[in-house]
N, C-alpha and C positions, 0 to 999 in steps of 0.2 A: 127228333134227328143228334142234337148232342149225345143223347143214352146212347143211342143204336152205335154211335161213333165209338164210344167208351167202351162198349159191350163187342163189339169190332178189334178191338184193340186188345183187349182181354184175350179174345179168341187165340188172335195173333200168336201173342206172347204164350198160351197154354202150346199152339202149335210148332213155334221155334224151340218149348222144352222139352215136348214130346220127340222130334228132330233129334236132340242133342241126347235126349235118354237112348234112343235109340242107336246111335251112333258111339257109345263108349267108349268102344275098341280103337276107333280110329283118333277120339280125340286122346287116347292114352298115348297112341302109336304119332302121333303131331309133337304132343307135350316131349316124349322122349328123346325124339328128331330134333326140337329146338334145342332141349339142355344139353345135347351131343356137340352139335354145330356151335353153341356158345363157348362149350367146354374147350371145342376145339379151335378157337378163335384166340380164348381165353390165353391158352398155352403156347400159343404163337407158331401154328404149326405152317408148312405152307401154303399159299393161294389154293392151288390146285387139290390138295386133300379137305379143306373145307369144301369145296364148291363138289370133290366126289361124296361126302357127304350131304351138302344138299341136292345131289339130285334123285334121290330115294323120294323128292316131293312130288314130281311129276308121276310117280308110276301107282300113287292110290286112286282109286276108283271114286272112293263116298268121298270126296273131298267136298264137291259140291253140297252134299248134304250135313257138313259141316257148317260149311258158312251160310248158305241158308237159316240152320236153326241159329246162327250166332245172328244174322241178320233178323232174323221175325223176332227174337226174344230180347236181343237190346240195343233194336234200333225201330224199328217199323212198329212193333207193338207198342212200345211206351210213349212214340210219336204219336200213333193215334189214339193213345189214352190220354195224353196230354192236350191235342189240339179239343179232344170232345170236354173232357173238364173245363177248359178255356172258354168255349163257346159257351159251356155250362153255367157257369159262374159270370160269365161277362153279360149285365143285363143291355139289351137294347131298347 
């Protein structure tokens, strides 16, 4: 059973990495938008311009794919892997 949980964890990590690979353009867009948002705050622009720059977040359709990829690759998969290895090495 622990080996199965660890194997499922590895498969979930691979699925998350695949989702992230498929959404490369989305990740690039999010990174550039975040950099623009932070630079506009750094330059002390008016808050209305900062909010207008951040309103483009709502228009992107593939944000769910990026969030699922990040969740699978960096949260759920490693969690299952650690649980499986903990059960495997914890003698009962």
